[in-house]
N, C-alpha and C positions, 0 to 999 in steps of 0.2 A: 825233505826234498827242497832244492834251491827254489826260492821264490814263492814257496807255499806259505800262505798267510792264514789258512784255516784248516779245520778238521772236517771230516765228512759230516759231522753233526751240524756245523754252522752252514754248510751247503743245504742241508735238509731244512734248517730253520729259515734260510732265505726263501726256499721254495714254498714253505708254509706261509710266510708273510705275504708272498706274492699271491698265492691262491686265496688267502683270507681277504686281501685287499681287493682282488678282482671280484670276489663274490659279494663284498659289502658295498661296492660302488654301483650307482645306477648308470644305465646307458645314456649317452648324450641324446639330446633332442636335436636332431639334425636340422629342423626348421629354424631353430633359434641360435645355433652355434655361430653362424656368420653375422648375426644381427648385433651391431655394437650397442643397441639400446638394451639388450638382454644382459643379465649377469654373466660374468666370465664363467665358463664351464668349470674351470678348476676351482674357483671360489664356491660354486654351487656344490661341488663334491665335498669340499672341506666342511661346509655347513651341514651336510647331511650325514656326517660320520656317525656311525651307530655305536661305536665302542669308545669309551673314554679310558685312557691309560694314565697312570701316574707318571710323573717325570722319570722316575727310575725305569719303569717298564718301557717307556718310549725310547729312552736312550739305549736300553738293552736291545730293543728291536733294531735300532739303527746299527748298533755294533754287529748284530747277527747278519744284517743285510750286507754291510760293507766287507765282511769277512768271507763272503761267498766267492767262489773261484770262477764261475761262469760270468763273464763280463756283461753279456746281454741280459741274463736273468737278474744279476745284481742291479743293473740300471733300471730294469722294469720294476723290481721291488722297491728301489729307491724312489722312483717317480710315484708309485702308489702310496708310499710312506709320506712323501711330500704333500700329496693331494689331501691327506688326512690331517695335516698339521693345522692348528689354529694359528692366526697371526702372532699371538703372544708366545707361542712355543718355538718360534724360529731361532731367536737369539741363543737360547740355551742349547738347542740342537746343533747350531753352527759352531758354537764354542766347543761343545763335546766332540764333534767331528774333527775339528782342528786339533784338539788335544790327542787324538788317536794317531797323529803323525801324517802330515800331508807329504805326499811324494808326487812326482810328475804323473804317475799312474792314477792318482786320486784327484787331480785338478778338475777333471770333467765332472766328477761327482760333487766336488766342492762348488763348482759353477752351477750345477743343478739345484743345490740347496740355496745358494745365493739368489738364483733366478726365481725360485719359489717364494722366497722372502720378498724379493722385489715386486712380485705380483701382489702379494698380500699387503705389504707396507714398504714402499720404496724409500721413504724418508728414514725409517728406522734402519733399514738395510744399509743405506748409504752412511748413516751416522756410525753404525758399527764398523763398516769397512774402513772409513776414514780414521777412526780411533784405534783400530786393532790390527791393521795391516800396513805394511810398509811399501809393498809394491802396488802397482796399478791394476793387477789382475782382478782383485775383488771389486774395486770401484768400477772398472770397465764392465765386469759381468753384471753388476746391478744396473748400471746405466743403460746397457744394451737392452735388457728386458724392460726397464722403465720407459725408455724412449720408444719401444715398439707399442706400448700401451698408451702412453701419454707424452708424445714428443715435446709438446709445448712446456709442460711442467719439468721435464728432464732438462731441456735447454735452459729454462729459467733458473733451475737449481745450479747448473754448471756455471752460468754467468754470475750468480750471486756468491758462489764459493771460490771462484778463481781470484787470485791475488797477483798483482804484478803486471808488467807490461809484456811478458812473454806469451806465446801461444797458449791457449786454454787446454791443459792436458785432459780435462774431463770430456772434451768434445770427441776424443778418439772412441770412447765407449758408446757415445751416441751415434756417431757416424757408422 
C-alpha cells in the first residue's frame, strides 16, 4: 500500500512499548511539578527507569516505535521512550533516528528527540546540531527547549557562538 512504512507486527510492537513505558513510569507529584526548585519531572522519570537496555535493544525499540502507523500512538510511545533515555544515550539515538531517513513527516519526531536531549544536556545537543546539521531546524529545536528551561544560559550561548555583524540567527530559536 502506498505510504505504508510498517507491518502489522511493528504496530503491535509500538503498542507494547507504550504499555510497558506507561506501566514502568511513576505518576507525577502534582504538588512539586510547578515548583522550579524541584527536579524536572522528565528527569526524575529518566532516573527511575527500571529496565536497562543494551544499545542495540534501545535502537531496535526506537525503530519499532517510529514504524508505527498511528501517529498519536507513535508519538506517545516516542515520548515514553525519550523519558527513559539517559543523557549519554541521546546522541547515538538521534544519529540512529537520522539514519533511518528524515522526511517532513518525521520532523516532529526528530524535534521531540532533540528537545529531550536539550532538557538532559543542552550544550551537548547544540554541539551535535551545529556539527551535524546544515539547516537551522535542529539548532532552533534545541534552543527553543533550552530557552524555556534556562533563558539566560541559552541567550549567553547564542551570543558567544554568533560571529559577524549580521543579526544573530540563534535568537530565532530562543524567541
